[in-house]
ZADO-1210 file (C-alpha; in nm, 4 decimals, padded with zeros to 6 digits):
<atoms>
<atom x="10.6642" y="12.1369" z="07.9400" code="MET" pos="1"/>
<atom x="10.8143" y="11.8530" z="08.1323" code="ARG" pos="2"/>
<atom x="10.6992" y="11.7311" z="08.4707" code="PHE" pos="3"/>
<atom x="10.8126" y="11.9698" z="08.7449" code="ARG" pos="4"/>
<atom x="10.7492" y="11.7784" z="09.0691" code="PRO" pos="5"/>
<atom x="10.6170" y="11.9489" z="09.3773" code="LYS" pos="6"/>
<atom x="10.5512" y="11.7574" z="09.6974" code="SER" pos="7"/>
<atom x="10.1853" y="11.6527" z="09.7287" code="PHE" pos="8"/>
<atom x="10.0948" y="11.6288" z="10.0957" code="THR" pos="9"/>
<atom x="09.7327" y="11.7422" z="10.1169" code="GLY" pos="10"/>
<atom x="09.4145" y="11.7701" z="09.9144" code="THR" pos="11"/>
<atom x="09.4387" y="12.0108" z="09.6185" code="VAL" pos="12"/>
<atom x="09.1731" y="12.1643" z="09.3944" code="PRO" pos="13"/>
<atom x="09.1904" y="12.0594" z="09.0293" code="PHE" pos="14"/>
<atom x="09.0217" y="12.1401" z="08.7005" code="LYS" pos="15"/>
<atom x="09.1461" y="12.0283" z="08.3603" code="CYS" pos="16"/>
<atom x="09.2001" y="12.3430" z="08.1534" code="LEU" pos="17"/>
<atom x="09.2789" y="12.1474" z="07.8343" code="TYR" pos="18"/>
<atom x="09.6272" y="12.2925" z="07.8032" code="CYS" pos="19"/>
<atom x="09.7117" y="11.9726" z="07.6100" code="LEU" pos="20"/>
<atom x="10.0544" y="11.9257" z="07.7693" code="ASP" pos="21"/>
<atom x="09.9687" y="11.5904" z="07.9243" code="CYS" pos="22"/>
<atom x="09.8451" y="11.4541" z="07.5891" code="CYS" pos="23"/>
<atom x="10.1479" y="11.5418" z="07.3808" code="ARG" pos="24"/>
<atom x="10.5057" y="11.4192" z="07.3667" code="GLY" pos="25"/>
<atom x="10.4842" y="11.1720" z="07.6562" code="ARG" pos="26"/>
<atom x="10.5094" y="10.7961" z="07.6907" code="HIS" pos="27"/>
<atom x="10.1720" y="10.6866" z="07.8244" code="VAL" pos="28"/>
<atom x="10.2307" y="10.3372" z="07.9587" code="TYR" pos="29"/>
<atom x="09.9506" y="10.0861" z="07.9146" code="LEU" pos="30"/>
<atom x="09.8582" y="09.7822" z="08.1181" code="THR" pos="31"/>
<atom x="09.6844" y="09.4783" z="07.9726" code="LEU" pos="32"/>
<atom x="09.3704" y="09.5872" z="08.1539" code="ARG" pos="33"/>
<atom x="09.3923" y="09.9313" z="07.9886" code="ASP" pos="34"/>
<atom x="09.4368" y="09.7746" z="07.6453" code="ILE" pos="35"/>
<atom x="09.1450" y="09.5340" z="07.6984" code="GLY" pos="36"/>
<atom x="08.9128" y="09.8075" z="07.8237" code="ARG" pos="37"/>
<atom x="08.9898" y="10.0349" z="07.5257" code="ILE" pos="38"/>
<atom x="08.9651" y="09.7489" z="07.2761" code="ALA" pos="39"/>
<atom x="08.6303" y="09.6320" z="07.4151" code="ARG" pos="40"/>
<atom x="08.5010" y="09.9857" z="07.3613" code="ALA" pos="41"/>
<atom x="08.5557" y="09.9334" z="06.9884" code="GLY" pos="42"/>
<atom x="08.9141" y="10.0468" z="06.9279" code="HIS" pos="43"/>
<atom x="09.1570" y="09.8180" z="06.7459" code="ASP" pos="44"/>
<atom x="09.4819" y="09.7686" z="06.9449" code="PRO" pos="45"/>
<atom x="09.6729" y="09.8026" z="06.6166" code="GLN" pos="46"/>
<atom x="09.5553" y="10.1635" z="06.6059" code="ASP" pos="47"/>
<atom x="09.6564" y="10.2640" z="06.9587" code="PHE" pos="48"/>
<atom x="09.9271" y="10.0325" z="07.0984" code="VAL" pos="49"/>
<atom x="10.2959" y="10.0785" z="07.0291" code="THR" pos="50"/>
<atom x="10.5992" y="09.9288" z="07.2011" code="PHE" pos="51"/>
<atom x="10.8876" y="10.0776" z="07.3935" code="SER" pos="52"/>
<atom x="11.2002" y="09.8711" z="07.4521" code="VAL" pos="53"/>
<atom x="11.3516" y="09.9636" z="07.7873" code="GLU" pos="54"/>
<atom x="11.6407" y="09.7659" z="07.9267" code="GLY" pos="55"/>
<atom x="11.5507" y="09.3996" z="07.8892" code="ASN" pos="56"/>
<atom x="11.1773" y="09.4650" z="07.8732" code="GLY" pos="57"/>
<atom x="10.9121" y="09.5672" z="07.6281" code="ILE" pos="58"/>
<atom x="10.6430" y="09.8050" z="07.7481" code="HIS" pos="59"/>
<atom x="10.3182" y="09.8977" z="07.5815" code="PHE" pos="60"/>
<atom x="10.2505" y="10.2673" z="07.5245" code="VAL" pos="61"/>
<atom x="09.9742" y="10.4692" z="07.3644" code="LEU" pos="62"/>
<atom x="10.0418" y="10.5561" z="07.0019" code="ALA" pos="63"/>
<atom x="10.0953" y="10.9187" z="06.9086" code="VAL" pos="64"/>
<atom x="10.0223" y="11.1174" z="06.5944" code="ARG" pos="65"/>
<atom x="10.3352" y="11.1894" z="06.3933" code="GLU" pos="66"/>
<atom x="10.2473" y="11.5488" z="06.3105" code="TRP" pos="67"/>
<atom x="10.2295" y="11.6792" z="06.6697" code="ASP" pos="68"/>
<atom x="10.3214" y="11.3816" z="06.8926" code="LEU" pos="69"/>
<atom x="09.9713" y="11.4015" z="07.0413" code="GLY" pos="70"/>
<atom x="09.7986" y="11.0942" z="07.1778" code="CYS" pos="71"/>
<atom x="09.5866" y="10.9231" z="06.9116" code="VAL" pos="72"/>
<atom x="09.2803" y="10.9655" z="07.1362" code="PHE" pos="73"/>
<atom x="09.3337" y="11.3371" z="07.1941" code="HIS" pos="74"/>
<atom x="09.0972" y="11.5603" z="06.9953" code="ASP" pos="75"/>
<atom x="09.3143" y="11.8565" z="06.8897" code="PRO" pos="76"/>
<atom x="09.0087" y="12.0743" z="06.8207" code="GLU" pos="77"/>
<atom x="08.8490" y="12.0465" z="07.1654" code="THR" pos="78"/>
<atom x="09.1538" y="11.9486" z="07.3697" code="GLY" pos="79"/>
<atom x="08.9505" y="11.6623" z="07.5146" code="LYS" pos="80"/>
<atom x="09.0183" y="11.2914" z="07.5323" code="CYS" pos="81"/>
<atom x="08.7938" y="11.0752" z="07.3136" code="ARG" pos="82"/>
<atom x="08.8234" y="10.7841" z="07.5608" code="ILE" pos="83"/>
<atom x="08.8147" y="10.9787" z="07.8860" code="HIS" pos="84"/>
<atom x="08.5591" y="10.7432" z="08.0455" code="GLU" pos="85"/>
<atom x="08.7914" y="10.4447" z="07.9907" code="ILE" pos="86"/>
<atom x="09.1312" y="10.6132" z="07.9832" code="ASN" pos="87"/>
<atom x="09.4464" y="10.4344" z="08.1036" code="PRO" pos="88"/>
<atom x="09.5338" y="10.4319" z="08.4732" code="VAL" pos="89"/>
<atom x="09.8408" y="10.6474" z="08.4126" code="ILE" pos="90"/>
<atom x="09.6174" y="10.9158" z="08.2553" code="CYS" pos="91"/>
<atom x="09.3940" y="10.9114" z="08.5629" code="ARG" pos="92"/>
<atom x="09.7001" y="10.9730" z="08.7797" code="ILE" pos="93"/>
<atom x="09.8389" y="11.2720" z="08.5877" code="TYR" pos="94"/>
<atom x="09.9205" y="11.5543" z="08.6817" code="PRO" pos="95"/>
<atom x="10.0194" y="11.3610" z="08.9924" code="PHE" pos="96"/>
<atom x="10.2998" y="11.1104" z="09.0422" code="MET" pos="97"/>
<atom x="10.3619" y="10.8233" z="09.2822" code="VAL" pos="98"/>
<atom x="10.7159" y="10.7140" z="09.3651" code="SER" pos="99"/>
<atom x="10.8641" y="10.4418" z="09.5848" code="LYS" pos="100"/>
<atom x="11.1566" y="10.6676" z="09.6729" code="LYS" pos="101"/>
<atom x="11.2060" y="11.0383" z="09.7371" code="PRO" pos="102"/>
<atom x="11.3043" y="11.2597" z="09.4453" code="LEU" pos="103"/>
<atom x="11.4838" y="11.5237" z="09.6515" code="GLY" pos="104"/>
<atom x="11.2055" y="11.7795" z="09.6159" code="VAL" pos="105"/>
<atom x="11.1632" y="12.0473" z="09.8810" code="GLU" pos="106"/>
<atom x="10.9003" y="11.9592" z="10.1414" code="GLY" pos="107"/>
<atom x="10.8628" y="11.5970" z="10.0390" code="GLU" pos="108"/>
<atom x="10.7806" y="11.3404" z="10.3019" code="ARG" pos="109"/>
<atom x="10.6785" y="10.9762" z="10.2949" code="PRO" pos="110"/>
<atom x="10.3110" y="10.8887" z="10.2709" code="PHE" pos="111"/>
<atom x="10.2049" y="10.5612" z="10.4319" code="GLU" pos="112"/>
<atom x="09.9228" y="10.3902" z="10.2463" code="TYR" pos="113"/>
<atom x="09.8063" y="10.0268" z="10.2731" code="LYS" pos="114"/>
<atom x="10.1384" y="09.9157" z="10.4176" code="GLY" pos="115"/>
<atom x="10.3402" y="10.0925" z="10.1469" code="GLU" pos="116"/>
<atom x="10.5715" y="10.3889" z="10.1869" code="THR" pos="117"/>
<atom x="10.5200" y="10.6243" z="09.8939" code="LEU" pos="118"/>
<atom x="10.6226" y="10.9745" z="09.7930" code="TRP" pos="119"/>
<atom x="10.3565" y="11.1762" z="09.6152" code="LEU" pos="120"/>
<atom x="10.4037" y="11.4711" z="09.3832" code="TYR" pos="121"/>
<atom x="10.2105" y="11.6875" z="09.1427" code="TYR" pos="122"/>
<atom x="10.3246" y="11.8736" z="08.8348" code="ASP" pos="123"/>
<atom x="10.3547" y="12.2356" z="08.9369" code="GLU" pos="124"/>
<atom x="10.3558" y="12.3361" z="08.5683" code="SER" pos="125"/>
<atom x="09.9990" y="12.2033" z="08.5272" code="CYS" pos="126"/>
<atom x="09.7643" y="12.5048" z="08.5160" code="PRO" pos="127"/>
<atom x="09.4739" y="12.2938" z="08.6477" code="GLY" pos="128"/>
<atom x="09.6329" y="12.2489" z="08.9906" code="ILE" pos="129"/>
<atom x="09.4855" y="12.4958" z="09.2398" code="ASN" pos="130"/>
<atom x="09.2434" y="12.6207" z="08.9713" code="ALA" pos="131"/>
<atom x="09.0182" y="12.9078" z="09.0762" code="GLU" pos="132"/>
<atom x="08.6971" y="12.7169" z="08.9980" code="GLU" pos="133"/>
<atom x="08.7970" y="12.3540" z="09.0563" code="PRO" pos="134"/>
<atom x="08.5913" y="12.0617" z="08.9269" code="GLU" pos="135"/>
<atom x="08.7173" y="11.8350" z="09.2021" code="THR" pos="136"/>
<atom x="08.9411" y="11.8027" z="09.5023" code="MET" pos="137"/>
<atom x="09.2169" y="11.5419" z="09.4724" code="ILE" pos="138"/>
<atom x="09.3432" y="11.3683" z="09.7850" code="SER" pos="139"/>
<atom x="09.6747" y="11.1913" z="09.8422" code="PRO" pos="140"/>
<atom x="09.4795" y="10.8705" z="09.9173" code="GLU" pos="141"/>
<atom x="09.3153" y="10.8772" z="09.5719" code="GLU" pos="142"/>
<atom x="09.6486" y="10.9159" z="09.3963" code="ILE" pos="143"/>
<atom x="09.8214" y="10.6550" z="09.6141" code="ALA" pos="144"/>
<atom x="09.5431" y="10.4067" z="09.5300" code="GLU" pos="145"/>
<atom x="09.5769" y="10.4727" z="09.1569" code="LEU" pos="146"/>
<atom x="09.9557" y="10.4453" z="09.1816" code="GLY" pos="147"/>
<atom x="09.9333" y="10.1054" z="09.3491" code="LEU" pos="148"/>
<atom x="09.6722" y="09.9931" z="09.0959" code="GLU" pos="149"/>
<atom x="09.9032" y="10.0930" z="08.8121" code="PHE" pos="150"/>
<atom x="10.1996" y="09.9168" z="08.9710" code="GLU" pos="151"/>
<atom x="10.0035" y="09.5910" z="09.0181" code="ARG" pos="152"/>
<atom x="09.8694" y="09.5957" z="08.6639" code="GLU" pos="153"/>
<atom x="10.1959" y="09.7067" z="08.5027" code="PHE" pos="154"/>
<atom x="10.3973" y="09.4297" z="08.6700" code="GLU" pos="155"/>
<atom x="10.1642" y="09.1712" z="08.5143" code="GLY" pos="156"/>
<atom x="10.1783" y="09.3197" z="08.1650" code="THR" pos="157"/>
<atom x="10.3883" y="09.1306" z="07.9137" code="GLY" pos="158"/>
<atom x="10.3954" y="08.9912" z="07.5617" code="MET" pos="159"/>
<atom x="10.2381" y="08.6589" z="07.6606" code="GLY" pos="160"/>
<atom x="09.9429" y="08.8309" z="07.8228" code="GLY" pos="161"/>
<atom x="09.9123" y="09.0652" z="07.5261" code="PHE" pos="162"/>
<atom x="09.8959" y="08.7691" z="07.2858" code="ALA" pos="163"/>
<atom x="09.6262" y="08.6034" z="07.5006" code="ARG" pos="164"/>
<atom x="09.4308" y="08.9295" z="07.5142" code="LEU" pos="165"/>
<atom x="09.4404" y="08.9626" z="07.1350" code="LEU" pos="166"/>
<atom x="09.3116" y="08.6035" z="07.1035" code="ASP" pos="167"/>
<atom x="09.0231" y="08.6852" z="07.3400" code="GLU" pos="168"/>
<atom x="08.9292" y="08.9947" z="07.1458" code="LEU" pos="169"/>
</atoms>
């Protein structure tokens, strides 16, 4: 399933039900900090980093398995992430989304956070949203913070920094 945005305006219960949708067939953008954290945990960047050319830029994305387009860190037997403790910022955001402009979704409204105007959404197709026995409650502030963290890190991610990171490792 693709992301079906629903306006996120208040705390929602969440529990990952390991449906696997978020780990398959998606571009998972990486920041240099993500790459460094995963590499320092013992994973070779050659095994998990691929490139996506978009416009005039090159972005780093998590590699996927050819046979099912699943993330290379996704365990297909358990449905769990093998690097969950150090997963990329974008993975910590999903099934939520942070935007700098409205998407035209019913009920959306701006969310002011740390001097930024943001629009927050969640994927209404995710079965873990509003789960009957939630593991956690997710607040708009948590997602806004992660969204801003991703934006800061992503803006500073480029080939020069990647080359320096590889030299450090």
